[in-house]
Phi, psi and omega in degrees: 000132185292131183289142179275145176284168179299325180295315180298333182269354184289155178259114185276051178198159175266117184288142179258120177286130172252128187305145181266009179250018181290154177300142176260116185259147174234162181294348176277350181282155173254124186241147171229139179237133177224141173139214187286184183293341178288326175295318175302319179296311176298320178300321176296321177289322175294327179288321176303324184277005176073028169278149178275105183233141165253115188247119168049064179294348176258005192079182181300132173231140191254323188253155185304321181294318183289327176296313179296322178295319178300312177300318178294323174293327177296320179292327184281345183082019185297144169232132186283144179231170186298331179293349177272356183253165169217152183261128176209132176056042172082003182233152172268140187223160164244133182287346181272341193249155172292160181300344178300336181270348181293151182198167178288334179250132177301320186294331177290318175298315181293326182292314179296316184294313183290330176293312181295323179296314176300317178299311182297321179298319179300319179294319181291325183291322181281354175082090177289152179278331178210137177251118180253116182246124180252108173280135179256314185210148177270356178277132175236160174251121176253132179295125180295329182285324184243343185076007183277138173284129184261153174279329181210129182282343179052038176058027171298157177306142182289341180290349176276355188230158164249126179259128179213168175256132177296152173270162173301319178300311177305313183295310182299313176302315180300312186279339176290318178294312183295312186294318179302320173297320182292322179292339176298320179267346183210078188295342185265001178302125176261137178249121180242106181271150164222156169252129183297129180279006173287128183271133175262096197253012180308314185259015178100163183301321182298312183295322177302317184293319178302315180294314175297321179293327175298315179298312182296321179293322179297310181298318180298321177295319179289326173300321182285335177275324182240069190295328184276346192233346184243132186226164179224131176251127191277058176301320182300314182291327176306313183282315185285329186247316184279310180280308167045052182200135184293351171301330183265018175247154176287176184301332186281356182055024177238312180274150178289153181279172181295325178296321179294317179294323180293319180299316181293321175304311183298319178291324174295312186290328176287331181278329189245354178261148167289165178300317180296318179298322177292325178292315180297321179300316185292315183295315176302320180293319176304316178300314186290319179295326180292325177282340180275350178290138181264119186285148173287324184228086188295338183265358185288153178298325181296320179289326177297321178294323179294316176297322179297322175295326177291317179301315182299320180295323179296316180302313183297319177293318177296328178291326183274326179232080186301344185273359179279139180257106179248022187300321178294319180292324177292323176301315181300311182294319178297317180298317183287329176293330181278344185291000000 
């Protein structure tokens, strides 16, 4: 066999070091994720892996101030009323929430907001084990009338806002106060920060880099202050430095591609999951894949036996890990068995 040259054996990328002191998570842990759409994507994958997650109860939030404001509202016991909403272009909106909550009727908006707020408050009250926060941008929109930073502009005219970039000092001060308050009620809470690899290119690449640098410096300062409880996972660096190729971007050249997200997820799971958690994730994935297959003969005895084996596997996993939730998979099996 022909020997390979040093060039052929070279690794043509810059490897990203992942800290070895990151929290090791299990499906028995209670998690909350807040932040950008990258956080929502990771949250969905965590739920598929059978983790107990509360994901973005306010919808997607991009800037540190809106995320901290949302957490403070959850802690305060706030309940939304109609005076917290505004009407624009035929819809009712909350300036704190994503457009997914907007609706033609104020009562529908309030029902959705307060239901999610109640669920999130329950998670915080019972003491989550880990809070995962993904910062997207340091740029914020402040209402000229109130000076309040909004989570979503809902396409209101730009003249109603002042757009500015948060400073490192502002973010550090805000989160030092917030996290100290949270640790008073839950001293073992771990905070895992990430910076979204999604590029915010509205003002050009340079402004995006300044924004991301601000977020990274703020997280670094928080890590140095709270060494035992604050951690950082380098999702941003994995895409920008390790993958570093437009093959790993979606068609808009801004968002990571599905392959890139999956790669970051795999690095995250290996770094942050226990061995047992990885095994549970694999077995859960096998069950989900089995149920996703479309049978040629759904009423056949052979397929019924196949479903019975899946139910048996779920029973075995639940017997060993009673905290796993397979309700959806059980319902699918029972519905198909009755068909």
